[in-house]
Backbone as ProteinMPNN parsed JSONL, in Angstrom:
{"seq_chain_A": "MKQTIGMTTAKSKLAELVGQVKYGKQIFILQRRGRPMAVLIGVDEYERLQAAATRPRADSPTPLPPHLLRRQRILVDRAQHLQERLGPPEERLAELFADLPPQDDDFWVEVQEAI", "coords_chain_A": {"N_chain_A": [[-10.553, 4.169, 17.989], [-9.05, 1.115, 18.904], [-10.047, -1.684, 20.846], [-9.535, -4.58, 22.736], [-11.667, -7.187, 23.703], [-13.146, -9.671, 25.765], [-15.287, -12.411, 24.817], [-17.3, -13.165, 26.65], [-17.581, -10.907, 28.278], [-18.311, -9.084, 26.304], [-20.738, -10.129, 25.544], [-22.321, -9.717, 27.805], [-22.347, -6.956, 27.905], [-23.358, -5.935, 25.54], [-25.215, -3.96, 24.51], [-24.157, -1.582, 25.522], [-21.598, -1.629, 24.311], [-22.319, -1.454, 21.595], [-23.358, 1.12, 21.551], [-20.995, 2.579, 22.116], [-19.569, 1.954, 19.849], [-21.183, 3.054, 17.824], [-21.552, 5.81, 18.537], [-19.191, 6.656, 19.69], [-17.248, 5.982, 17.962], [-15.712, 3.747, 18.446], [-13.814, 0.696, 18.166], [-14.126, -2.715, 18.579], [-12.315, -5.603, 19.221], [-13.244, -8.786, 19.331], [-12.57, -11.481, 21.4], [-11.9, -14.952, 22.052], [-10.823, -17.119, 24.436], [-8.341, -15.849, 24.347], [-7.847, -15.564, 21.671], [-8.341, -13.686, 18.715], [-11.593, -13.306, 17.372], [-13.672, -11.921, 16.087], [-14.741, -8.678, 14.854], [-16.172, -5.778, 16.12], [-17.724, -3.199, 14.657], [-18.861, 0.084, 13.677], [-21.711, 0.911, 11.578], [-21.156, 2.96, 9.763], [-18.361, 2.787, 9.492], [-18.174, 0.194, 8.489], [-19.495, 0.509, 5.982], [-17.709, 2.307, 4.793], [-15.429, 0.687, 4.581], [-16.438, -1.286, 2.846], [-16.905, 0.246, 0.534], [-14.287, 1.021, -0.045], [-13.198, -1.446, -0.613], [-14.413, -2.172, -2.998], [-13.658, -0.215, -4.718], [-11.451, 0.526, -7.399], [-7.975, 0.123, -6.966], [-5.047, 2.207, -7.085], [-2.697, 0.839, -7.646], [-3.616, -1.483, -8.728], [-4.454, -3.461, -11.61], [-6.062, -1.814, -14.338], [-9.536, -2.072, -15.253], [-10.352, -4.204, -17.98], [-10.971, -3.173, -21.37], [-14.137, -3.581, -23.115], [-13.828, -5.095, -25.596], [-11.47, -6.496, -25.149], [-12.173, -7.973, -22.905], [-14.063, -9.694, -24.039], [-12.386, -11.182, -25.753], [-10.775, -12.346, -23.819], [-12.65, -13.97, -22.479], [-13.26, -15.763, -24.56], [-10.776, -17.049, -24.903], [-10.471, -18.252, -22.379], [-12.665, -19.981, -22.408], [-11.867, -21.668, -24.529], [-9.564, -22.791, -23.384], [-10.715, -24.192, -21.24], [-12.254, -26.016, -22.677], [-10.233, -27.467, -23.996], [-8.988, -28.587, -21.764], [-11.033, -30.224, -20.809], [-11.161, -32.014, -22.938], [-8.536, -33.034, -23.163], [-7.643, -33.505, -20.602], [-6.192, -32.696, -17.349], [-3.466, -30.349, -17.497], [-1.052, -30.983, -16.174], [-0.903, -33.751, -16.158], [-0.447, -34.328, -18.834], [2.025, -33.119, -19.159], [3.877, -34.821, -17.922], [3.891, -36.916, -19.738], [4.941, -35.586, -21.998], [7.509, -34.805, -21.073], [8.631, -37.27, -20.7], [9.226, -38.076, -23.268], [11.32, -36.457, -23.994], [14.848, -36.028, -24.724], [17.459, -37.318, -22.559], [19.07, -35.258, -20.042], [21.856, -35.29, -20.173], [22.343, -35.789, -22.783], [23.67, -34.884, -25.997], [21.963, -33.366, -27.429], [20.868, -31.155, -26.055], [23.079, -29.48, -25.83], [23.541, -28.891, -28.501], [21.203, -27.481, -29.07], [21.522, -25.217, -27.427], [23.811, -24.12, -28.64], [22.805, -23.503, -31.121], [21.163, -21.419, -30.605]], "CA_chain_A": [[-9.598, 3.48, 18.82], [-9.348, -0.317, 19.03], [-9.959, -2.265, 22.174], [-9.804, -6.014, 22.738], [-12.592, -7.529, 24.786], [-13.534, -11.076, 25.761], [-16.65, -12.688, 24.349], [-18.239, -13.182, 27.775], [-17.819, -9.509, 28.635], [-19.042, -8.469, 25.197], [-22.112, -10.639, 25.587], [-23.064, -9.088, 28.903], [-22.375, -5.498, 27.732], [-23.529, -5.697, 24.114], [-25.882, -2.68, 24.238], [-23.174, -0.525, 25.824], [-20.563, -1.677, 23.274], [-22.901, -0.938, 20.356], [-23.399, 2.579, 21.719], [-19.632, 3.094, 21.976], [-19.193, 1.791, 18.44], [-21.972, 3.979, 17.006], [-21.39, 7.226, 18.854], [-17.825, 6.974, 20.105], [-16.336, 5.515, 16.905], [-14.859, 2.715, 19.043], [-13.748, -0.591, 17.48], [-13.83, -3.781, 19.538], [-11.871, -6.905, 18.724], [-13.805, -9.787, 20.235], [-11.707, -12.66, 21.456], [-12.298, -16.103, 22.855], [-9.624, -17.829, 24.904], [-7.155, -15.105, 23.944], [-7.691, -15.523, 20.216], [-9.32, -12.809, 18.055], [-12.633, -14.053, 16.676], [-14.505, -11.034, 15.268], [-14.567, -7.252, 15.108], [-17.421, -5.032, 16.23], [-17.513, -1.856, 14.124], [-20.088, 0.806, 13.35], [-22.205, 0.788, 10.219], [-20.426, 3.923, 8.921], [-17.038, 2.211, 9.216], [-18.404, -0.952, 7.603], [-19.779, 1.011, 4.637], [-16.466, 2.864, 4.266], [-14.587, -0.446, 4.193], [-17.038, -1.901, 1.664], [-16.651, 1.122, -0.613], [-12.856, 0.94, -0.353], [-12.913, -2.774, -1.176], [-14.923, -2.263, -4.358], [-13.04, 0.839, -5.533], [-10.169, 0.086, -7.961], [-6.801, 0.742, -6.352], [-4.108, 2.791, -8.048], [-1.686, -0.149, -8.034], [-4.233, -2.662, -9.333], [-4.64, -3.26, -13.045], [-7.328, -1.202, -14.702], [-10.44, -3.032, -15.902], [-10.132, -4.352, -19.417], [-12.045, -2.682, -22.227], [-15.063, -4.66, -23.502], [-13.336, -5.988, -26.655], [-10.476, -7.399, -24.557], [-12.903, -8.907, -22.039], [-14.621, -10.734, -24.918], [-11.279, -12.06, -26.167], [-10.36, -13.116, -22.64], [-13.655, -15.014, -22.276], [-13.093, -16.765, -25.622], [-9.576, -17.826, -24.602], [-10.74, -19.087, -21.2], [-13.554, -21.053, -22.871], [-11.054, -22.617, -25.299], [-8.7, -23.515, -22.452], [-11.551, -25.153, -20.522], [-12.616, -27.072, -23.638], [-9.048, -28.31, -24.165], [-8.767, -29.362, -20.534], [-12.041, -31.285, -20.782], [-10.832, -32.984, -23.969], [-7.212, -33.646, -22.991], [-7.334, -33.737, -19.2], [-5.385, -31.656, -16.712], [-2.185, -30.178, -18.182], [0.073, -31.618, -15.482], [-0.821, -35.152, -16.583], [0.156, -34.327, -20.169], [3.435, -32.727, -19.044], [4.673, -36.008, -17.624], [4.041, -37.605, -21.024], [5.855, -34.808, -22.844], [8.869, -34.878, -20.538], [9.128, -38.633, -20.883], [9.72, -38.195, -24.64], [12.495, -35.613, -24.209], [16.123, -36.715, -24.511], [18.009, -37.077, -21.226], [19.788, -33.995, -19.929], [23.263, -35.445, -20.548], [22.393, -36.005, -24.233], [24.255, -33.764, -26.733], [20.877, -32.586, -28.022], [20.738, -29.884, -25.343], [24.233, -28.67, -26.202], [23.292, -28.425, -29.866], [20.139, -26.482, -28.999], [22.139, -24.004, -26.873], [24.72, -23.558, -29.643], [22.005, -22.999, -32.227], [20.518, -20.167, -30.186]], "C_chain_A": [[-10.028, 2.02, 18.974], [-9.192, -0.761, 20.476], [-10.311, -3.744, 22.07], [-10.668, -6.334, 23.949], [-12.977, -9.001, 24.65], [-14.991, -11.25, 25.361], [-17.67, -12.65, 25.486], [-18.586, -11.766, 28.193], [-18.643, -8.829, 27.551], [-20.509, -8.883, 25.219], [-22.926, -9.92, 26.661], [-23.194, -7.578, 28.732], [-22.655, -5.097, 26.277], [-24.151, -4.333, 23.819], [-24.917, -1.515, 24.473], [-22.093, -0.467, 24.738], [-21.075, -1.112, 21.957], [-22.988, 0.585, 20.421], [-22.027, 3.197, 21.544], [-19.16, 3.011, 20.525], [-19.896, 2.848, 17.593], [-21.597, 5.436, 17.271], [-19.959, 7.608, 19.226], [-16.779, 6.525, 19.095], [-15.32, 4.493, 17.425], [-14.898, 1.462, 18.164], [-13.37, -1.627, 18.525], [-13.42, -5.045, 18.804], [-12.348, -7.918, 19.753], [-12.926, -11.03, 20.21], [-12.281, -13.725, 22.366], [-11.029, -16.876, 23.17], [-8.342, -17.177, 24.388], [-6.934, -15.006, 22.448], [-8.747, -14.61, 19.599], [-10.309, -13.634, 17.237], [-13.446, -13.177, 15.72], [-14.199, -9.595, 15.649], [-15.942, -6.604, 15.128], [-17.123, -3.602, 15.798], [-18.858, -1.226, 13.826], [-20.453, 0.631, 11.889], [-21.449, 1.738, 9.286], [-19.061, 3.367, 8.53], [-17.163, 1.018, 8.275], [-18.642, -0.496, 6.169], [-18.538, 1.621, 4.0], [-15.539, 1.752, 3.788], [-15.12, -1.137, 2.945], [-16.759, -1.071, 0.414], [-15.18, 1.048, -1.026], [-12.516, -0.39, -1.009], [-13.372, -2.887, -2.622], [-14.311, -1.221, -5.287], [-11.721, 0.334, -6.092], [-9.02, 0.845, -7.309], [-5.862, 1.238, -7.438], [-3.089, 1.763, -8.527], [-2.285, -1.412, -8.638], [-4.444, -2.391, -10.822], [-6.004, -2.649, -13.331], [-8.222, -2.249, -15.36], [-10.194, -3.044, -17.408], [-11.278, -3.725, -20.199], [-12.897, -3.848, -22.718], [-14.522, -5.606, -24.569], [-12.273, -6.948, -26.116], [-11.131, -8.393, -23.599], [-13.514, -10.035, -22.862], [-13.541, -11.71, -25.351], [-10.817, -12.937, -25.012], [-11.338, -14.262, -22.393], [-13.516, -16.132, -23.296], [-11.89, -17.653, -25.317], [-9.782, -18.747, -23.399], [-11.648, -20.25, -21.587], [-12.777, -22.11, -23.656], [-10.178, -23.447, -24.377], [-9.504, -24.558, -21.678], [-11.949, -26.314, -21.429], [-11.437, -28.022, -23.838], [-8.794, -29.167, -22.93], [-9.787, -30.488, -20.429], [-11.68, -32.397, -21.766], [-9.542, -33.746, -23.667], [-6.86, -33.982, -21.55], [-6.476, -32.619, -18.636], [-3.999, -31.557, -17.349], [-1.028, -30.878, -17.494], [0.222, -33.094, -15.838], [-0.147, -35.258, -17.948], [1.639, -33.958, -20.107], [4.327, -33.927, -18.776], [4.922, -36.801, -18.901], [5.057, -36.902, -21.916], [7.295, -34.908, -22.366], [9.472, -36.262, -20.727], [9.727, -38.815, -22.276], [10.958, -37.344, -24.913], [13.775, -36.408, -24.007], [16.651, -36.432, -23.107], [18.876, -35.823, -21.219], [21.25, -34.122, -20.36], [23.435, -35.743, -22.041], [22.953, -34.744, -24.912], [23.187, -32.88, -27.379], [20.793, -31.204, -27.389], [21.897, -28.948, -25.671], [24.019, -28.073, -27.587], [22.213, -27.339, -29.885], [20.733, -25.158, -28.502], [23.05, -23.334, -27.899], [23.95, -22.94, -30.794], [21.352, -21.655, -31.883], [21.509, -19.086, -30.168]], "O_chain_A": [[-11.209, 1.724, 19.15], [-8.331, -0.282, 21.214], [-11.271, -4.114, 21.395], [-10.444, -5.837, 25.053], [-13.116, -9.51, 23.537], [-15.816, -10.355, 25.545], [-18.782, -12.156, 25.304], [-19.752, -11.456, 28.437], [-19.572, -8.08, 27.853], [-21.4, -8.079, 24.945], [-24.083, -9.562, 26.439], [-24.066, -6.969, 29.352], [-22.228, -4.028, 25.839], [-23.652, -3.615, 22.952], [-24.882, -0.569, 23.687], [-21.714, 0.618, 24.297], [-20.361, -0.377, 21.276], [-22.716, 1.261, 19.429], [-21.897, 4.233, 20.892], [-18.443, 3.886, 20.04], [-19.269, 3.471, 16.735], [-21.355, 6.201, 16.338], [-19.57, 8.767, 19.087], [-15.578, 6.663, 19.327], [-14.208, 4.39, 16.906], [-15.898, 1.2, 17.495], [-12.408, -1.443, 19.271], [-14.1, -5.494, 17.881], [-11.908, -7.907, 20.903], [-12.586, -11.555, 19.15], [-13.029, -13.449, 23.304], [-10.263, -17.238, 22.276], [-7.381, -17.862, 24.038], [-5.943, -14.427, 22.002], [-9.928, -14.737, 19.92], [-9.92, -14.543, 16.505], [-13.864, -13.642, 14.659], [-13.498, -9.324, 16.625], [-16.772, -6.857, 14.254], [-16.38, -2.88, 16.463], [-19.872, -1.917, 13.733], [-19.619, 0.253, 11.066], [-21.133, 1.375, 8.153], [-18.653, 3.464, 7.373], [-16.348, 0.852, 7.367], [-18.058, -1.051, 5.238], [-18.328, 1.473, 2.796], [-14.935, 1.857, 2.721], [-14.342, -1.534, 2.077], [-16.418, -1.614, -0.637], [-14.865, 1.017, -2.216], [-11.637, -0.452, -1.869], [-12.772, -3.63, -3.398], [-14.43, -1.331, -6.508], [-10.928, -0.237, -5.343], [-9.088, 2.06, -7.126], [-5.882, 0.748, -8.567], [-2.661, 1.805, -9.68], [-1.548, -2.321, -9.022], [-4.594, -1.244, -11.241], [-6.981, -2.939, -12.641], [-7.725, -3.205, -15.955], [-9.871, -2.022, -18.014], [-12.423, -3.742, -19.749], [-12.43, -4.987, -22.736], [-14.733, -6.814, -24.466], [-12.182, -8.087, -26.573], [-10.686, -9.536, -23.497], [-13.493, -11.194, -22.446], [-13.747, -12.923, -25.323], [-10.507, -14.114, -25.194], [-10.922, -15.39, -22.13], [-13.635, -17.308, -22.955], [-11.97, -18.874, -25.456], [-9.322, -19.889, -23.4], [-11.43, -21.379, -21.148], [-12.997, -23.307, -23.473], [-10.055, -24.659, -24.554], [-9.036, -25.679, -21.478], [-11.976, -27.465, -20.992], [-11.614, -29.24, -23.849], [-8.428, -30.337, -23.044], [-9.445, -31.592, -20.005], [-11.866, -33.578, -21.471], [-9.462, -34.955, -23.887], [-5.873, -34.676, -21.304], [-6.08, -31.704, -19.358], [-3.414, -32.58, -17.705], [-0.102, -31.328, -18.168], [1.329, -33.632, -15.825], [0.636, -36.178, -18.187], [2.427, -34.439, -20.922], [5.415, -34.035, -19.342], [6.025, -37.298, -19.125], [5.924, -37.541, -22.513], [8.205, -35.08, -23.177], [10.683, -36.402, -20.892], [10.64, -39.621, -22.452], [11.586, -37.496, -25.961], [13.803, -37.353, -23.219], [16.318, -35.4, -22.525], [19.355, -35.382, -22.263], [21.825, -33.157, -20.864], [24.559, -35.928, -22.508], [22.717, -33.638, -24.426], [23.481, -31.771, -27.824], [20.663, -30.2, -28.09], [21.699, -27.738, -25.776], [24.284, -26.892, -27.812], [22.316, -26.379, -30.648], [20.478, -24.104, -29.084], [23.056, -22.108, -28.013], [24.398, -21.956, -31.383], [21.034, -20.862, -32.769], [21.173, -17.947, -29.843]]}, "name": "protein", "num_of_chains": 1, "seq": "MKQTIGMTTAKSKLAELVGQVKYGKQIFILQRRGRPMAVLIGVDEYERLQAAATRPRADSPTPLPPHLLRRQRILVDRAQHLQERLGPPEERLAELFADLPPQDDDFWVEVQEAI"}
């Protein structure tokens, strides 16, 4: 069960709160000036949360097989090398767009018709 408690009260009753957390499975939300600041939970609950956080979820993508991880690393390395050589992509986009014909140009109509 969760209970909200002020920091001043928590400070003066820390030993009692720790006992309630450990043996009574209580959870305390510590607040200061009406705003939540921290949560006091038992070690068992903390370990359960840690295990759940590291366990792959059913809706998350499965880990990649080793050969795909290697390919991914190679592609990321190439992308970083290109960015170092050419600069951030957004700077290059402005250059590329500047060379495109204006939107009211017939070029775009011809492209659409060709598709």
